[in-house]
C-alpha positions in Angstrom: -7.5 11.4 -23.0 -5.4 12.7 -20.0 -1.7 13.3 -19.7 -0.3 11.2 -16.8 3.1 10.5 -15.4 3.5 7.5 -13.1 6.5 7.8 -10.7 8.0 4.5 -9.8 8.5 1.5 -12.1 8.1 -1.3 -9.6 5.4 -4.0 -10.1 2.5 -1.8 -9.1 3.6 1.4 -10.9 4.1 -0.7 -14.0 0.8 -2.4 -13.7 -1.1 0.9 -13.3 0.8 2.3 -16.3 -0.4 -0.8 -18.2 -4.0 0.1 -17.3 -3.6 3.8 -18.1 -1.9 3.1 -21.4 -4.7 0.6 -22.4 -7.3 3.2 -21.4 -5.8 5.5 -24.1 -4.1 8.1 -21.9 -0.9 9.8 -22.8 1.2 7.9 -20.3 4.8 8.3 -19.2 6.4 6.1 -16.6 9.4 7.5 -14.7 12.2 5.4 -13.2 15.4 6.6 -11.7 17.3 3.9 -13.6 18.2 4.4 -17.3 18.6 0.7 -17.9 15.1 0.0 -16.6 13.7 2.8 -18.7 15.3 1.4 -21.8 13.9 -2.1 -21.1 10.4 -0.7 -20.5 10.6 1.1 -23.9 11.3 -2.4 -25.3 7.9 -3.5 -23.8 9.1 -5.5 -20.7 10.0 -5.1 -17.0 11.2 -8.5 -16.2 12.4 -8.0 -12.7 9.0 -6.9 -11.5 6.5 -8.4 -14.0 8.2 -11.5 -15.5 6.9 -12.6 -18.9 4.6 -9.6 -19.4 4.6 -7.7 -22.7 3.8 -4.1 -22.0 1.6 -2.0 -24.4 3.4 -0.2 -27.2 2.0 3.1 -26.0 3.6 2.7 -22.6 6.6 4.9 -22.7 9.3 5.3 -19.9 11.9 7.9 -19.0 14.7 8.3 -16.5 14.6 12.1 -17.0 12.8 13.7 -14.1 12.4 17.0 -15.9 10.7 15.3 -18.8 8.5 13.3 -16.4 7.2 16.3 -14.6 6.8 18.5 -17.7 4.8 15.7 -19.4 1.6 15.8 -17.3 -0.7 17.5 -14.8 -1.7 14.2 -13.2 1.1 12.6 -11.1 0.7 9.0 -9.8 3.1 8.3 -7.0 4.0 4.6 -6.9 7.2 4.7 -5.0 7.8 3.1 -1.5 6.7 5.1 1.5 10.2 5.9 2.5 10.8 7.6 -0.9 7.6 9.7 -0.9 9.1 12.8 0.6 12.2 12.8 -1.7 10.2 12.2 -4.9 7.6 14.8 -3.9 10.3 17.4 -3.3 11.9 16.5 -6.7 8.6 17.0 -8.4 7.9 20.3 -6.6 11.1 21.8 -7.7 10.1 21.2 -11.4 6.4 22.1 -11.3 5.2 25.2 -13.0 1.4 24.7 -12.6 -1.0 22.8 -10.4 -1.2 19.1 -10.5 -3.5 16.3 -9.4 -1.7 13.8 -7.2 -2.7 10.2 -6.9 -0.8 8.1 -4.5 -0.9 4.3 -4.6 1.5 3.3 -1.8 0.5 1.8 1.5 2.4 2.8 4.7 2.8 5.3 7.5 6.0 7.2 8.3 7.6 6.1 11.6 8.3 8.9 14.2 6.3 11.6 12.3 3.3 9.1 12.1 2.1 10.9 9.0 -0.1 9.2 6.4 1.2 9.4 2.8 -1.3 12.1 1.8 -0.1 14.2 4.7 3.5 13.7 3.7 2.8 14.9 0.1 1.0 18.0 1.4 3.9 18.8 3.6 6.4 18.6 0.7 4.4 20.3 -2.0 2.8 23.8 -1.5 -1.0 24.0 -1.6 -0.8 26.4 -4.6 0.7 23.5 -6.6 -1.8 20.8 -5.5 -5.1 20.5 -7.2 -6.0 17.6 -4.9 -4.5 14.4 -3.4 -6.4 11.2 -4.2 -5.6 7.8 -2.7 -6.0 4.7 -4.9 -6.2 1.6 -2.7 -7.7 -1.8 -2.5 -7.2 -5.6 -3.0 -5.0 -5.6 -6.1 -1.9 -7.6 -7.1 0.0 -6.2 -10.0 0.6 -9.7 -11.4 -3.1 -10.2 -11.8 -3.9 -6.7 -13.1 -1.6 -7.1 -16.1 -3.3 -10.5 -16.8 -6.5 -8.4 -16.9 -8.1 -10.4 -14.1 -11.1 -8.6 -12.5 -9.9 -6.1 -9.9 -11.7 -3.6 -7.7 -10.2 -0.7 -5.9 -11.2 2.6 -4.2 -10.3 6.2 -5.1 -10.5 8.2 -1.8 -10.7 12.0 -1.5 -12.9 14.4 0.4 -13.2 16.2 -2.9 -15.7 14.0 -4.7 -15.0 15.7 -8.1 -11.3 14.7 -7.8 -12.2 11.2 -6.8 -14.5 10.9 -9.7 -11.8 12.1 -12.1 -9.4 9.4 -10.9 -12.2 6.8 -11.1 -12.7 7.8 -14.8 -8.9 7.7 -15.4 -8.4 4.1 -14.3 -11.7 2.3 -14.8 -12.2 -0.2 -17.6 -13.7 -3.7 -18.2 -11.3 -5.5 -15.8 -10.3 -2.6 -13.4 -13.3 -1.3 -11.5 -12.9 1.8 -9.3 -15.3 2.9 -6.5 -15.0 6.2 -4.7 -14.9 7.0 -1.0 -14.6 10.2 1.0 -13.0 8.6 4.1 -9.3 9.4 3.4 -8.1 8.4 6.9 -9.9 5.0 6.8 -8.6 4.1 3.3 -5.0 5.0 4.1 -5.0 3.3 7.5 -6.7 0.2 6.2 -4.2 -0.1 3.3 -1.2 0.5 5.5 -2.0 -1.7 8.5 -3.2 -4.7 6.6 0.5 -5.3 5.7 1.3 -5.8 9.4 -1.4 -8.5 9.7 -0.2 -10.1 6.5 3.3 -10.4 8.1 1.8 -12.0 11.1 -0.3 -14.4 9.0 2.9 -15.3 7.1 4.6 -16.1 10.4 1.9 -18.4 11.5 1.9 -20.2 8.2 5.7 -20.5 8.4 5.4 -22.0 11.8 2.9 -24.5 10.3 -0.1 -23.5 12.4 -2.7 -23.9 9.7 -5.9 -22.2 8.7 -7.4 -21.8 12.2 -4.5 -19.5 13.2 -4.7 -17.7 9.9 -8.4 -17.0 10.3 -7.9 -15.8 13.9 -5.0 -13.4 13.0 -7.0 -11.9 10.1 -10.2 -11.5 12.1 -8.6 -10.1 15.2 -6.2 -8.1 13.1 -9.1 -6.4 11.3 -10.4 -5.4 14.8 -7.1 -3.8 15.6 -7.0 -1.9 12.4 -10.5 -0.6 12.8 -10.0 0.3 16.5 -7.0 2.5 15.7 -8.5 3.9 12.5 -11.7 5.0 14.2 -9.7 6.6 17.0 -7.9 8.6 14.4 -11.1 9.8 12.8 -12.0 7.1 10.2 -15.5 5.9 9.4 -16.0 2.3 10.8 -17.7 1.0 7.7 -14.6 1.7 5.6 -12.9 -1.2 7.2 -15.6 -3.6 5.9 -14.9 -2.4 2.4 -12.3 -2.8 -0.3 -9.5 -1.0 1.5 -10.3 -2.8 4.7 -11.3 -6.4 4.8 -10.9 -6.7 1.0 -7.2 -5.7 1.0 -6.6 -7.7 4.2 -7.9 -10.9 2.5 -5.8 -10.6 -0.6 -2.6 -9.6 1.2 -2.9 -12.4 3.8 -3.8 -15.2 1.5 -1.8 -14.8 -1.8 1.6 -16.0 -2.8 1.9 -12.7 -4.6 2.0 -10.8 -1.3 5.5 -9.6 -0.3 4.4 -9.1 3.3 3.0 -12.7 3.6 6.2 -14.1 2.0 8.4 -12.1 4.3 6.4 -13.3 7.4 6.5 -16.9 6.1 10.3 -16.8 6.0 10.4 -15.3 9.5 8.2 -18.1 10.7 10.6 -20.6 9.2 13.5 -19.2 11.3 15.1 -16.5 9.2 15.9 -13.2 10.7 14.8 -9.8 9.3 18.1 -9.0 7.5 18.1 -12.4 5.8 14.4 -12.0 4.7 15.0 -8.5 3.2 18.1 -9.7 1.4 16.3 -12.6 -0.1 13.2 -10.6 -1.0 15.2 -7.9 -2.8 12.2 -5.6 -2.7 10.5 -3.3 -0.2 8.4 -5.0 2.5 6.2 -2.1 3.6 4.8 -4.0 6.6 8.1 -4.0 8.5 8.4 -0.2 8.5 4.7 0.2 9.1 4.9 -2.1 12.2 7.2 0.5 13.9 4.8 3.3 13.0 1.7 1.4 14.2 3.5 0.5 17.5 4.0 4.3 18.0 0.4 5.1 17.0 -1.0 2.6 19.4 0.9 4.2 22.2 -0.1 7.7 21.2 -3.8 7.0 20.8 -3.8 4.5 23.7 -5.3 1.7 21.5 -4.7 -1.9 22.4 -3.1 -3.7 19.4 -1.8 -7.0 20.7 -1.0 -8.6 17.2 0.9 -5.5 16.2 2.8 -5.4 19.5 3.7 -9.1 19.1 5.0 -8.5 15.6 7.0 -5.5 16.8 8.6 -7.7 19.4 9.6 -10.2 16.7 10.9 -7.6 14.3 12.7 -5.2 16.6 13.2 -6.9 19.9 14.5 -10.3 18.9 11.5 -12.3 20.3 11.1 -15.7 18.7 7.9 -16.0 16.6 6.7 -19.0 18.5 7.1 -17.2 21.8 5.2 -14.2 20.5 2.3 -16.5 19.5 2.3 -18.1 22.9 2.1 -14.7 24.5 -0.9 -13.8 22.3 -2.7 -17.0 23.2 -2.2 -16.4 26.9 -3.7 -13.0 27.1 -6.4 -12.1 29.5 -9.9 -13.4 28.7 -12.1 -11.0 26.7 -15.6 -10.6 25.2 -15.4 -10.5 21.4 -18.3 -8.0 21.2 -16.3 -5.3 23.1 -14.5 -4.4 20.0 -17.7 -4.0 18.0 -19.3 -1.9 20.7 -16.2 0.4 20.8 -16.6 1.1 17.0 -20.2 2.2 17.2 
């Protein structure tokens, strides 16, 4: 049994807490809201996981001092924009080394840092045992129904990755390990951009042909940038690459797909965010990917088209028309570039 604190009581943080509690670990779930903590201690979190009864052993707190003191394994399940603040808050209360597991998927605009890099910038090395990324095709709504789910624990330190694998793995939640931290983080972050784009084409009523095209060419964009940044090409054919891309682009559980779908149907970004009422990581990540594409001189036409829709007021149908009218190209060029 391990002592674990999960920071962030949204759908994914709660679902992972469900898994950890069922696995018999001494689990504490932190939320900044006292009312949410009280509700979770009554075995529900209706806003994020409607109709789900949480295990009796799943305890919550809104007391950050208690949350940090409870464990030496910290699972960060907060949005990308909150990673630095929460990391700093944890750092101020730590008295010994901790193993950090982050489960968010995004890139910080302007600094262009991956989440593991942000954590390491905010927490001194002498307080970090290791940082492990847990990522893959996984909807919280299905995990708490105990539907078969597979994810990847990524860390260059295989011992730390194996520890996280043992922490989460059970009969319905299977965990693989991977040493390609860059690839796993980039794949997990950028698939949200492609899911937004797929949602837009669905909202426009373009059908399955367009969806398949965006997903396939989107994966090429993700891999092209990832490899340029130092990732291993094969990672993008795995769970945190094509696996996560498929589930995020095709499921009604996907926030990014739903947001894109509303954009395709004519709503603007502000209206979409108001109606969603939850973080849509792909919007913020689109800005970061647009900046990364320029920095690494990597062509990312789908990302650029989405950036134009989100931040430059271009109509979705005009962005699609621009994509379809691009210069002729040989499909195999992308594959050759990755070898």
